[in-house]
mmCIF file of the C-alpha atoms, coordinates in Angstrom:
data_MODEL
# 
_entry.id   MODEL 
# 
loop_
_atom_site.group_PDB 
_atom_site.id 
_atom_site.type_symbol 
_atom_site.label_atom_id 
_atom_site.label_alt_id 
_atom_site.label_comp_id 
_atom_site.label_asym_id 
_atom_site.label_entity_id 
_atom_site.label_seq_id 
_atom_site.pdbx_PDB_ins_code 
_atom_site.Cartn_x 
_atom_site.Cartn_y 
_atom_site.Cartn_z 
_atom_site.occupancy 
_atom_site.B_iso_or_equiv 
_atom_site.pdbx_formal_charge 
_atom_site.auth_seq_id 
_atom_site.auth_comp_id 
_atom_site.auth_asym_id 
_atom_site.auth_atom_id 
_atom_site.pdbx_PDB_model_num 
ATOM 1   C CA . MET A 1 1   ? 84.570 200.586 104.159 1.00 0.00 ? 1   MET A CA 1 
ATOM 2   C CA . ASN A 1 2   ? 85.636 197.512 105.916 1.00 0.00 ? 2   ASN A CA 1 
ATOM 3   C CA . TYR A 1 3   ? 86.482 195.370 102.929 1.00 0.00 ? 3   TYR A CA 1 
ATOM 4   C CA . ALA A 1 4   ? 89.126 195.084 100.085 1.00 0.00 ? 4   ALA A CA 1 
ATOM 5   C CA . TYR A 1 5   ? 88.336 193.873 96.648  1.00 0.00 ? 5   TYR A CA 1 
ATOM 6   C CA . VAL A 1 6   ? 89.583 190.322 97.299  1.00 0.00 ? 6   VAL A CA 1 
ATOM 7   C CA . ASP A 1 7   ? 87.313 189.931 100.325 1.00 0.00 ? 7   ASP A CA 1 
ATOM 8   C CA . ILE A 1 8   ? 84.290 190.349 97.863  1.00 0.00 ? 8   ILE A CA 1 
ATOM 9   C CA . ALA A 1 9   ? 85.387 188.454 95.042  1.00 0.00 ? 9   ALA A CA 1 
ATOM 10  C CA . LYS A 1 10  ? 86.331 185.707 97.174  1.00 0.00 ? 10  LYS A CA 1 
ATOM 11  C CA . MET A 1 11  ? 82.641 185.299 98.354  1.00 0.00 ? 11  MET A CA 1 
ATOM 12  C CA . ILE A 1 12  ? 81.409 184.768 94.798  1.00 0.00 ? 12  ILE A CA 1 
ATOM 13  C CA . ASP A 1 13  ? 80.814 181.439 93.524  1.00 0.00 ? 13  ASP A CA 1 
ATOM 14  C CA . HIS A 1 14  ? 80.219 182.267 89.805  1.00 0.00 ? 14  HIS A CA 1 
ATOM 15  C CA . SER A 1 15  ? 77.419 180.116 88.852  1.00 0.00 ? 15  SER A CA 1 
ATOM 16  C CA . LEU A 1 16  ? 77.145 178.527 85.547  1.00 0.00 ? 16  LEU A CA 1 
ATOM 17  C CA . LEU A 1 17  ? 73.930 176.081 86.129  1.00 0.00 ? 17  LEU A CA 1 
ATOM 18  C CA . ASN A 1 18  ? 71.351 177.297 83.743  1.00 0.00 ? 18  ASN A CA 1 
ATOM 19  C CA . PRO A 1 19  ? 70.794 174.355 81.469  1.00 0.00 ? 19  PRO A CA 1 
ATOM 20  C CA . SER A 1 20  ? 70.407 176.357 78.365  1.00 0.00 ? 20  SER A CA 1 
ATOM 21  C CA . LEU A 1 21  ? 73.923 177.749 78.430  1.00 0.00 ? 21  LEU A CA 1 
ATOM 22  C CA . THR A 1 22  ? 75.994 176.807 75.224  1.00 0.00 ? 22  THR A CA 1 
ATOM 23  C CA . VAL A 1 23  ? 79.417 175.693 75.399  1.00 0.00 ? 23  VAL A CA 1 
ATOM 24  C CA . GLU A 1 24  ? 80.684 179.191 74.282  1.00 0.00 ? 24  GLU A CA 1 
ATOM 25  C CA . GLN A 1 25  ? 78.832 180.646 77.263  1.00 0.00 ? 25  GLN A CA 1 
ATOM 26  C CA . LEU A 1 26  ? 80.455 178.162 79.819  1.00 0.00 ? 26  LEU A CA 1 
ATOM 27  C CA . GLU A 1 27  ? 83.942 178.969 78.424  1.00 0.00 ? 27  GLU A CA 1 
ATOM 28  C CA . ALA A 1 28  ? 83.186 182.672 78.729  1.00 0.00 ? 28  ALA A CA 1 
ATOM 29  C CA . GLY A 1 29  ? 81.994 182.285 82.126  1.00 0.00 ? 29  GLY A CA 1 
ATOM 30  C CA . CYS A 1 30  ? 85.216 180.332 83.420  1.00 0.00 ? 30  CYS A CA 1 
ATOM 31  C CA . GLN A 1 31  ? 87.198 183.057 81.804  1.00 0.00 ? 31  GLN A CA 1 
ATOM 32  C CA . LEU A 1 32  ? 85.408 185.771 83.559  1.00 0.00 ? 32  LEU A CA 1 
ATOM 33  C CA . ALA A 1 33  ? 85.829 184.097 86.966  1.00 0.00 ? 33  ALA A CA 1 
ATOM 34  C CA . LEU A 1 34  ? 89.505 184.027 86.246  1.00 0.00 ? 34  LEU A CA 1 
ATOM 35  C CA . GLU A 1 35  ? 89.373 187.659 85.309  1.00 0.00 ? 35  GLU A CA 1 
ATOM 36  C CA . TYR A 1 36  ? 87.605 188.768 88.402  1.00 0.00 ? 36  TYR A CA 1 
ATOM 37  C CA . ASP A 1 37  ? 89.374 186.032 90.726  1.00 0.00 ? 37  ASP A CA 1 
ATOM 38  C CA . THR A 1 38  ? 86.326 184.750 92.184  1.00 0.00 ? 38  THR A CA 1 
ATOM 39  C CA . ALA A 1 39  ? 86.189 182.062 94.862  1.00 0.00 ? 39  ALA A CA 1 
ATOM 40  C CA . SER A 1 40  ? 85.042 179.171 92.356  1.00 0.00 ? 40  SER A CA 1 
ATOM 41  C CA . VAL A 1 41  ? 82.996 178.489 89.316  1.00 0.00 ? 41  VAL A CA 1 
ATOM 42  C CA . CYS A 1 42  ? 80.171 176.162 89.903  1.00 0.00 ? 42  CYS A CA 1 
ATOM 43  C CA . ILE A 1 43  ? 79.408 174.702 86.523  1.00 0.00 ? 43  ILE A CA 1 
ATOM 44  C CA . LEU A 1 44  ? 77.173 172.093 84.889  1.00 0.00 ? 44  LEU A CA 1 
ATOM 45  C CA . PRO A 1 45  ? 78.655 168.680 85.697  1.00 0.00 ? 45  PRO A CA 1 
ATOM 46  C CA . TYR A 1 46  ? 79.242 167.578 82.139  1.00 0.00 ? 46  TYR A CA 1 
ATOM 47  C CA . TYR A 1 47  ? 81.718 170.590 81.741  1.00 0.00 ? 47  TYR A CA 1 
ATOM 48  C CA . LEU A 1 48  ? 83.312 170.204 84.954  1.00 0.00 ? 48  LEU A CA 1 
ATOM 49  C CA . LYS A 1 49  ? 86.490 168.582 83.609  1.00 0.00 ? 49  LYS A CA 1 
ATOM 50  C CA . ARG A 1 50  ? 87.159 171.335 81.189  1.00 0.00 ? 50  ARG A CA 1 
ATOM 51  C CA . CYS A 1 51  ? 86.423 173.958 83.684  1.00 0.00 ? 51  CYS A CA 1 
ATOM 52  C CA . ALA A 1 52  ? 88.971 172.432 86.019  1.00 0.00 ? 52  ALA A CA 1 
ATOM 53  C CA . GLU A 1 53  ? 91.468 172.570 83.187  1.00 0.00 ? 53  GLU A CA 1 
ATOM 54  C CA . ILE A 1 54  ? 90.782 176.135 82.552  1.00 0.00 ? 54  ILE A CA 1 
ATOM 55  C CA . LEU A 1 55  ? 91.085 177.121 86.208  1.00 0.00 ? 55  LEU A CA 1 
ATOM 56  C CA . ARG A 1 56  ? 94.210 174.869 86.861  1.00 0.00 ? 56  ARG A CA 1 
ATOM 57  C CA . GLY A 1 57  ? 96.963 177.119 88.252  1.00 0.00 ? 57  GLY A CA 1 
ATOM 58  C CA . SER A 1 58  ? 94.813 179.818 89.356  1.00 0.00 ? 58  SER A CA 1 
ATOM 59  C CA . ASN A 1 59  ? 93.140 180.634 92.863  1.00 0.00 ? 59  ASN A CA 1 
ATOM 60  C CA . VAL A 1 60  ? 89.642 179.893 91.554  1.00 0.00 ? 60  VAL A CA 1 
ATOM 61  C CA . CYS A 1 61  ? 88.233 176.509 92.558  1.00 0.00 ? 61  CYS A CA 1 
ATOM 62  C CA . ALA A 1 62  ? 86.351 174.328 90.175  1.00 0.00 ? 62  ALA A CA 1 
ATOM 63  C CA . SER A 1 63  ? 82.828 173.323 91.485  1.00 0.00 ? 63  SER A CA 1 
ATOM 64  C CA . THR A 1 64  ? 79.760 171.564 90.518  1.00 0.00 ? 64  THR A CA 1 
ATOM 65  C CA . THR A 1 65  ? 76.502 170.344 91.737  1.00 0.00 ? 65  THR A CA 1 
ATOM 66  C CA . ILE A 1 66  ? 75.311 166.882 93.240  1.00 0.00 ? 66  ILE A CA 1 
ATOM 67  C CA . GLY A 1 67  ? 71.395 165.737 93.218  1.00 0.00 ? 67  GLY A CA 1 
ATOM 68  C CA . PHE A 1 68  ? 70.798 168.977 91.462  1.00 0.00 ? 68  PHE A CA 1 
ATOM 69  C CA . PRO A 1 69  ? 68.170 170.563 91.547  1.00 0.00 ? 69  PRO A CA 1 
ATOM 70  C CA . HIS A 1 70  ? 65.498 168.450 93.213  1.00 0.00 ? 70  HIS A CA 1 
ATOM 71  C CA . GLY A 1 71  ? 67.796 166.191 95.561  1.00 0.00 ? 71  GLY A CA 1 
ATOM 72  C CA . CYS A 1 72  ? 65.676 163.331 95.395  1.00 0.00 ? 72  CYS A CA 1 
ATOM 73  C CA . HIS A 1 73  ? 68.154 160.890 93.638  1.00 0.00 ? 73  HIS A CA 1 
ATOM 74  C CA . THR A 1 74  ? 69.084 157.895 95.497  1.00 0.00 ? 74  THR A CA 1 
ATOM 75  C CA . THR A 1 75  ? 72.132 158.254 97.781  1.00 0.00 ? 75  THR A CA 1 
ATOM 76  C CA . ALA A 1 76  ? 73.946 155.675 95.467  1.00 0.00 ? 76  ALA A CA 1 
ATOM 77  C CA . VAL A 1 77  ? 73.456 158.024 92.457  1.00 0.00 ? 77  VAL A CA 1 
ATOM 78  C CA . LYS A 1 78  ? 74.534 161.194 94.709  1.00 0.00 ? 78  LYS A CA 1 
ATOM 79  C CA . LEU A 1 79  ? 77.752 159.144 95.453  1.00 0.00 ? 79  LEU A CA 1 
ATOM 80  C CA . ALA A 1 80  ? 78.595 158.305 91.982  1.00 0.00 ? 80  ALA A CA 1 
ATOM 81  C CA . GLU A 1 81  ? 78.017 161.803 90.892  1.00 0.00 ? 81  GLU A CA 1 
ATOM 82  C CA . ALA A 1 82  ? 80.413 162.902 93.571  1.00 0.00 ? 82  ALA A CA 1 
ATOM 83  C CA . LYS A 1 83  ? 83.101 160.386 92.648  1.00 0.00 ? 83  LYS A CA 1 
ATOM 84  C CA . GLN A 1 84  ? 82.815 161.312 89.195  1.00 0.00 ? 84  GLN A CA 1 
ATOM 85  C CA . ALA A 1 85  ? 82.994 165.139 90.050  1.00 0.00 ? 85  ALA A CA 1 
ATOM 86  C CA . LEU A 1 86  ? 85.858 164.331 92.194  1.00 0.00 ? 86  LEU A CA 1 
ATOM 87  C CA . ALA A 1 87  ? 87.814 162.585 89.430  1.00 0.00 ? 87  ALA A CA 1 
ATOM 88  C CA . ASP A 1 88  ? 86.970 165.455 87.028  1.00 0.00 ? 88  ASP A CA 1 
ATOM 89  C CA . GLY A 1 89  ? 88.648 168.219 89.441  1.00 0.00 ? 89  GLY A CA 1 
ATOM 90  C CA . SER A 1 90  ? 86.135 169.489 91.409  1.00 0.00 ? 90  SER A CA 1 
ATOM 91  C CA . GLU A 1 91  ? 87.337 171.036 94.710  1.00 0.00 ? 91  GLU A CA 1 
ATOM 92  C CA . GLU A 1 92  ? 84.030 171.961 96.084  1.00 0.00 ? 92  GLU A CA 1 
ATOM 93  C CA . LEU A 1 93  ? 80.559 170.076 95.476  1.00 0.00 ? 93  LEU A CA 1 
ATOM 94  C CA . ASP A 1 94  ? 76.977 171.645 96.089  1.00 0.00 ? 94  ASP A CA 1 
ATOM 95  C CA . MET A 1 95  ? 74.652 168.649 97.020  1.00 0.00 ? 95  MET A CA 1 
ATOM 96  C CA . VAL A 1 96  ? 70.987 169.226 97.470  1.00 0.00 ? 96  VAL A CA 1 
ATOM 97  C CA . VAL A 1 97  ? 69.317 167.388 100.469 1.00 0.00 ? 97  VAL A CA 1 
ATOM 98  C CA . ASN A 1 98  ? 66.667 164.823 99.684  1.00 0.00 ? 98  ASN A CA 1 
ATOM 99  C CA . ILE A 1 99  ? 63.714 167.409 99.899  1.00 0.00 ? 99  ILE A CA 1 
ATOM 100 C CA . SER A 1 100 ? 61.063 164.701 100.005 1.00 0.00 ? 100 SER A CA 1 
ATOM 101 C CA . ALA A 1 101 ? 62.771 163.024 102.950 1.00 0.00 ? 101 ALA A CA 1 
ATOM 102 C CA . VAL A 1 102 ? 63.293 166.376 104.762 1.00 0.00 ? 102 VAL A CA 1 
ATOM 103 C CA . LEU A 1 103 ? 59.511 167.234 104.394 1.00 0.00 ? 103 LEU A CA 1 
ATOM 104 C CA . SER A 1 104 ? 58.602 163.679 105.635 1.00 0.00 ? 104 SER A CA 1 
ATOM 105 C CA . GLU A 1 105 ? 61.073 164.358 108.488 1.00 0.00 ? 105 GLU A CA 1 
ATOM 106 C CA . ASN A 1 106 ? 62.573 161.021 108.024 1.00 0.00 ? 106 ASN A CA 1 
ATOM 107 C CA . TRP A 1 107 ? 65.823 162.327 109.537 1.00 0.00 ? 107 TRP A CA 1 
ATOM 108 C CA . ASN A 1 108 ? 67.719 159.031 109.694 1.00 0.00 ? 108 ASN A CA 1 
ATOM 109 C CA . TYR A 1 109 ? 67.445 158.871 105.740 1.00 0.00 ? 109 TYR A CA 1 
ATOM 110 C CA . VAL A 1 110 ? 68.313 162.489 105.433 1.00 0.00 ? 110 VAL A CA 1 
ATOM 111 C CA . ARG A 1 111 ? 71.417 162.183 107.725 1.00 0.00 ? 111 ARG A CA 1 
ATOM 112 C CA . GLU A 1 112 ? 72.672 159.168 106.073 1.00 0.00 ? 112 GLU A CA 1 
ATOM 113 C CA . ASP A 1 113 ? 72.288 160.589 102.645 1.00 0.00 ? 113 ASP A CA 1 
ATOM 114 C CA . ILE A 1 114 ? 74.450 163.602 103.615 1.00 0.00 ? 114 ILE A CA 1 
ATOM 115 C CA . ARG A 1 115 ? 76.884 161.649 105.420 1.00 0.00 ? 115 ARG A CA 1 
ATOM 116 C CA . VAL A 1 116 ? 77.658 159.034 102.686 1.00 0.00 ? 116 VAL A CA 1 
ATOM 117 C CA . VAL A 1 117 ? 78.577 162.041 100.303 1.00 0.00 ? 117 VAL A CA 1 
ATOM 118 C CA . THR A 1 118 ? 80.269 164.283 102.700 1.00 0.00 ? 118 THR A CA 1 
ATOM 119 C CA . ASP A 1 119 ? 82.613 161.484 103.860 1.00 0.00 ? 119 ASP A CA 1 
ATOM 120 C CA . ALA A 1 120 ? 83.691 160.550 100.225 1.00 0.00 ? 120 ALA A CA 1 
ATOM 121 C CA . VAL A 1 121 ? 84.388 164.447 99.434  1.00 0.00 ? 121 VAL A CA 1 
ATOM 122 C CA . HIS A 1 122 ? 86.232 164.874 102.812 1.00 0.00 ? 122 HIS A CA 1 
ATOM 123 C CA . GLN A 1 123 ? 88.114 161.634 102.277 1.00 0.00 ? 123 GLN A CA 1 
ATOM 124 C CA . ALA A 1 124 ? 89.248 163.033 98.816  1.00 0.00 ? 124 ALA A CA 1 
ATOM 125 C CA . GLY A 1 125 ? 90.523 166.446 100.588 1.00 0.00 ? 125 GLY A CA 1 
ATOM 126 C CA . GLN A 1 126 ? 87.744 168.468 99.141  1.00 0.00 ? 126 GLN A CA 1 
ATOM 127 C CA . LYS A 1 127 ? 84.780 170.457 100.428 1.00 0.00 ? 127 LYS A CA 1 
ATOM 128 C CA . ILE A 1 128 ? 80.976 170.046 100.591 1.00 0.00 ? 128 ILE A CA 1 
ATOM 129 C CA . LYS A 1 129 ? 78.305 172.475 100.533 1.00 0.00 ? 129 LYS A CA 1 
ATOM 130 C CA . ILE A 1 130 ? 74.685 171.201 101.629 1.00 0.00 ? 130 ILE A CA 1 
ATOM 131 C CA . ILE A 1 131 ? 71.844 172.985 99.841  1.00 0.00 ? 131 ILE A CA 1 
ATOM 132 C CA . PHE A 1 132 ? 68.478 172.999 101.926 1.00 0.00 ? 132 PHE A CA 1 
ATOM 133 C CA . GLU A 1 133 ? 66.098 174.589 99.424  1.00 0.00 ? 133 GLU A CA 1 
ATOM 134 C CA . ASN A 1 134 ? 64.474 176.644 102.131 1.00 0.00 ? 134 ASN A CA 1 
ATOM 135 C CA . CYS A 1 135 ? 61.467 177.904 100.118 1.00 0.00 ? 135 CYS A CA 1 
ATOM 136 C CA . TYR A 1 136 ? 59.953 174.589 100.808 1.00 0.00 ? 136 TYR A CA 1 
ATOM 137 C CA . LEU A 1 137 ? 60.827 174.097 104.519 1.00 0.00 ? 137 LEU A CA 1 
ATOM 138 C CA . ASN A 1 138 ? 59.655 175.330 107.988 1.00 0.00 ? 138 ASN A CA 1 
ATOM 139 C CA . ASP A 1 139 ? 62.244 176.867 110.634 1.00 0.00 ? 139 ASP A CA 1 
ATOM 140 C CA . LYS A 1 140 ? 62.109 173.529 112.407 1.00 0.00 ? 140 LYS A CA 1 
ATOM 141 C CA . GLN A 1 141 ? 63.137 171.680 109.574 1.00 0.00 ? 141 GLN A CA 1 
ATOM 142 C CA . LYS A 1 142 ? 65.932 174.228 108.618 1.00 0.00 ? 142 LYS A CA 1 
ATOM 143 C CA . ILE A 1 143 ? 67.218 174.078 112.273 1.00 0.00 ? 143 ILE A CA 1 
ATOM 144 C CA . THR A 1 144 ? 67.451 170.307 112.330 1.00 0.00 ? 144 THR A CA 1 
ATOM 145 C CA . LEU A 1 145 ? 69.383 170.293 109.121 1.00 0.00 ? 145 LEU A CA 1 
ATOM 146 C CA . CYS A 1 146 ? 71.736 172.800 110.528 1.00 0.00 ? 146 CYS A CA 1 
ATOM 147 C CA . GLY A 1 147 ? 72.361 170.565 113.177 1.00 0.00 ? 147 GLY A CA 1 
ATOM 148 C CA . ILE A 1 148 ? 72.957 167.267 111.117 1.00 0.00 ? 148 ILE A CA 1 
ATOM 149 C CA . CYS A 1 149 ? 75.242 169.267 108.932 1.00 0.00 ? 149 CYS A CA 1 
ATOM 150 C CA . GLY A 1 150 ? 77.231 170.533 112.042 1.00 0.00 ? 150 GLY A CA 1 
ATOM 151 C CA . GLU A 1 151 ? 77.495 167.034 113.284 1.00 0.00 ? 151 GLU A CA 1 
ATOM 152 C CA . LEU A 1 152 ? 78.740 165.573 110.171 1.00 0.00 ? 152 LEU A CA 1 
ATOM 153 C CA . ARG A 1 153 ? 81.311 168.630 109.837 1.00 0.00 ? 153 ARG A CA 1 
ATOM 154 C CA . CYS A 1 154 ? 79.985 169.885 106.573 1.00 0.00 ? 154 CYS A CA 1 
ATOM 155 C CA . ASP A 1 155 ? 81.850 172.863 105.125 1.00 0.00 ? 155 ASP A CA 1 
ATOM 156 C CA . TRP A 1 156 ? 78.717 175.014 104.163 1.00 0.00 ? 156 TRP A CA 1 
ATOM 157 C CA . VAL A 1 157 ? 75.033 175.048 104.612 1.00 0.00 ? 157 VAL A CA 1 
ATOM 158 C CA . LYS A 1 158 ? 73.363 176.558 101.648 1.00 0.00 ? 158 LYS A CA 1 
ATOM 159 C CA . THR A 1 159 ? 70.085 178.330 101.160 1.00 0.00 ? 159 THR A CA 1 
ATOM 160 C CA . SER A 1 160 ? 68.712 177.345 97.845  1.00 0.00 ? 160 SER A CA 1 
ATOM 161 C CA . THR A 1 161 ? 69.542 175.973 94.279  1.00 0.00 ? 161 THR A CA 1 
ATOM 162 C CA . GLY A 1 162 ? 68.245 179.133 92.672  1.00 0.00 ? 162 GLY A CA 1 
ATOM 163 C CA . TYR A 1 163 ? 65.583 176.875 90.711  1.00 0.00 ? 163 TYR A CA 1 
ATOM 164 C CA . GLY A 1 164 ? 63.049 176.698 93.469  1.00 0.00 ? 164 GLY A CA 1 
ATOM 165 C CA . THR A 1 165 ? 60.333 178.848 94.304  1.00 0.00 ? 165 THR A CA 1 
ATOM 166 C CA . GLY A 1 166 ? 62.416 181.290 96.350  1.00 0.00 ? 166 GLY A CA 1 
ATOM 167 C CA . GLY A 1 167 ? 66.044 182.046 96.945  1.00 0.00 ? 167 GLY A CA 1 
ATOM 168 C CA . ALA A 1 168 ? 68.135 183.554 100.006 1.00 0.00 ? 168 ALA A CA 1 
ATOM 169 C CA . ILE A 1 169 ? 66.462 185.795 102.278 1.00 0.00 ? 169 ILE A CA 1 
ATOM 170 C CA . ILE A 1 170 ? 67.809 187.613 105.365 1.00 0.00 ? 170 ILE A CA 1 
ATOM 171 C CA . GLU A 1 171 ? 65.706 185.608 107.967 1.00 0.00 ? 171 GLU A CA 1 
ATOM 172 C CA . ASP A 1 172 ? 66.735 182.196 106.561 1.00 0.00 ? 172 ASP A CA 1 
ATOM 173 C CA . LEU A 1 173 ? 70.404 183.211 106.435 1.00 0.00 ? 173 LEU A CA 1 
ATOM 174 C CA . THR A 1 174 ? 70.160 184.676 109.981 1.00 0.00 ? 174 THR A CA 1 
ATOM 175 C CA . LEU A 1 175 ? 68.907 181.491 111.256 1.00 0.00 ? 175 LEU A CA 1 
ATOM 176 C CA . MET A 1 176 ? 71.282 179.353 109.404 1.00 0.00 ? 176 MET A CA 1 
ATOM 177 C CA . ARG A 1 177 ? 74.142 181.296 110.846 1.00 0.00 ? 177 ARG A CA 1 
ATOM 178 C CA . LYS A 1 178 ? 72.509 181.064 114.520 1.00 0.00 ? 178 LYS A CA 1 
ATOM 179 C CA . TYR A 1 179 ? 71.976 177.239 114.495 1.00 0.00 ? 179 TYR A CA 1 
ATOM 180 C CA . SER A 1 180 ? 75.128 176.225 112.672 1.00 0.00 ? 180 SER A CA 1 
ATOM 181 C CA . PRO A 1 181 ? 78.688 175.637 114.440 1.00 0.00 ? 181 PRO A CA 1 
ATOM 182 C CA . ASP A 1 182 ? 81.253 178.208 113.875 1.00 0.00 ? 182 ASP A CA 1 
ATOM 183 C CA . TYR A 1 183 ? 83.221 175.708 111.746 1.00 0.00 ? 183 TYR A CA 1 
ATOM 184 C CA . VAL A 1 184 ? 80.124 175.498 109.152 1.00 0.00 ? 184 VAL A CA 1 
ATOM 185 C CA . GLN A 1 185 ? 80.086 178.434 106.811 1.00 0.00 ? 185 GLN A CA 1 
ATOM 186 C CA . VAL A 1 186 ? 76.862 179.705 105.270 1.00 0.00 ? 186 VAL A CA 1 
ATOM 187 C CA . LYS A 1 187 ? 76.318 180.204 101.616 1.00 0.00 ? 187 LYS A CA 1 
ATOM 188 C CA . ALA A 1 188 ? 73.570 182.393 99.991  1.00 0.00 ? 188 ALA A CA 1 
ATOM 189 C CA . ALA A 1 189 ? 72.040 181.383 96.550  1.00 0.00 ? 189 ALA A CA 1 
ATOM 190 C CA . GLY A 1 190 ? 69.223 182.618 94.762  1.00 0.00 ? 190 GLY A CA 1 
ATOM 191 C CA . GLY A 1 191 ? 68.646 186.520 94.555  1.00 0.00 ? 191 GLY A CA 1 
ATOM 192 C CA . ILE A 1 192 ? 72.115 187.866 95.152  1.00 0.00 ? 192 ILE A CA 1 
ATOM 193 C CA . ARG A 1 193 ? 72.008 190.069 92.389  1.00 0.00 ? 193 ARG A CA 1 
ATOM 194 C CA . ASP A 1 194 ? 73.770 193.387 93.307  1.00 0.00 ? 194 ASP A CA 1 
ATOM 195 C CA . PHE A 1 195 ? 76.662 194.770 95.629  1.00 0.00 ? 195 PHE A CA 1 
ATOM 196 C CA . ASP A 1 196 ? 74.345 196.013 98.343  1.00 0.00 ? 196 ASP A CA 1 
ATOM 197 C CA . THR A 1 197 ? 72.700 192.742 98.909  1.00 0.00 ? 197 THR A CA 1 
ATOM 198 C CA . LEU A 1 198 ? 75.987 190.906 99.048  1.00 0.00 ? 198 LEU A CA 1 
ATOM 199 C CA . LEU A 1 199 ? 77.076 193.369 101.519 1.00 0.00 ? 199 LEU A CA 1 
ATOM 200 C CA . LYS A 1 200 ? 73.903 192.911 103.712 1.00 0.00 ? 200 LYS A CA 1 
ATOM 201 C CA . VAL A 1 201 ? 74.445 189.153 103.920 1.00 0.00 ? 201 VAL A CA 1 
ATOM 202 C CA . ARG A 1 202 ? 78.191 189.465 104.408 1.00 0.00 ? 202 ARG A CA 1 
ATOM 203 C CA . ALA A 1 203 ? 77.088 191.440 107.637 1.00 0.00 ? 203 ALA A CA 1 
ATOM 204 C CA . ILE A 1 204 ? 75.337 188.627 109.035 1.00 0.00 ? 204 ILE A CA 1 
ATOM 205 C CA . GLY A 1 205 ? 77.984 186.243 108.651 1.00 0.00 ? 205 GLY A CA 1 
ATOM 206 C CA . VAL A 1 206 ? 77.725 184.796 104.973 1.00 0.00 ? 206 VAL A CA 1 
ATOM 207 C CA . SER A 1 207 ? 80.952 183.689 103.453 1.00 0.00 ? 207 SER A CA 1 
ATOM 208 C CA . ARG A 1 208 ? 79.912 182.685 99.951  1.00 0.00 ? 208 ARG A CA 1 
ATOM 209 C CA . CYS A 1 209 ? 77.288 183.702 97.463  1.00 0.00 ? 209 CYS A CA 1 
ATOM 210 C CA . GLY A 1 210 ? 76.031 181.984 94.432  1.00 0.00 ? 210 GLY A CA 1 
ATOM 211 C CA . ALA A 1 211 ? 75.946 184.707 91.581  1.00 0.00 ? 211 ALA A CA 1 
ATOM 212 C CA . THR A 1 212 ? 75.399 185.047 87.880  1.00 0.00 ? 212 THR A CA 1 
ATOM 213 C CA . ARG A 1 213 ? 75.726 188.668 87.794  1.00 0.00 ? 213 ARG A CA 1 
ATOM 214 C CA . THR A 1 214 ? 79.186 188.574 89.228  1.00 0.00 ? 214 THR A CA 1 
ATOM 215 C CA . LYS A 1 215 ? 80.654 191.082 86.752  1.00 0.00 ? 215 LYS A CA 1 
ATOM 216 C CA . GLU A 1 216 ? 78.145 193.644 87.764  1.00 0.00 ? 216 GLU A CA 1 
ATOM 217 C CA . ILE A 1 217 ? 78.631 193.121 91.378  1.00 0.00 ? 217 ILE A CA 1 
ATOM 218 C CA . LEU A 1 218 ? 82.515 193.141 91.267  1.00 0.00 ? 218 LEU A CA 1 
ATOM 219 C CA . GLU A 1 219 ? 82.614 196.130 89.021  1.00 0.00 ? 219 GLU A CA 1 
ATOM 220 C CA . GLU A 1 220 ? 80.405 198.158 91.531  1.00 0.00 ? 220 GLU A CA 1 
ATOM 221 C CA . CYS A 1 221 ? 82.718 196.811 94.204  1.00 0.00 ? 221 CYS A CA 1 
ATOM 222 C CA . LYS A 1 222 ? 85.709 198.328 92.205  1.00 0.00 ? 222 LYS A CA 1 
ATOM 223 C CA . ARG A 1 223 ? 84.021 201.657 91.729  1.00 0.00 ? 223 ARG A CA 1 
ATOM 224 C CA . ARG A 1 224 ? 83.149 202.182 95.320  1.00 0.00 ? 224 ARG A CA 1 
ATOM 225 C CA . LEU A 1 225 ? 86.651 201.405 96.594  1.00 0.00 ? 225 LEU A CA 1 
ATOM 226 C CA . MET A 1 226 ? 87.811 204.247 94.102  1.00 0.00 ? 226 MET A CA 1 
ATOM 227 C CA . VAL A 1 227 ? 85.568 206.774 95.412  1.00 0.00 ? 227 VAL A CA 1 
# 
């Protein structure tokens, strides 16, 4: 085995983005992330401030989404969302590209949309992940987005919201790693439901995974490390 528990736990962004989650479930999710020492909790924006309070003093980052899940908010609205998230304690922000603009190949609009929010996040000393929603895109569009995100020095490129018609697949992750500069990390989201899948994406250079089955994944990791 070429990993320790911390290597796996710090790959996971524990996802609390289902709109039907209750406050009780959001609170329990934050505590679970603390217990298992994940990389972050990615939570519904309205509960971010409380999430940041729960995680304060730990090694688990508070994070949330911008322009989620469809990406077609105006840039001004995305910027306002980002500023509010930063004020509420977000250390990492996951922003959806304007999918309509990408499919229209309006690359100037797409680039400026990403740049405005990325600059604001970086000026605040925090990090940003750019969600492509690959299930709607062709390879040329994915590659172009990787180039834009590299140029703008985004921190991660991310496959999916988990709420589109498809999630992370090996082919897309391989492509994104190939066409992104080394300083841009890759995040898989949607479909990372077990430990073996996480190991597969780790092997091709994925550094983060969005997951709802965090407990199951990390309990299996512990079990194998004890064998």
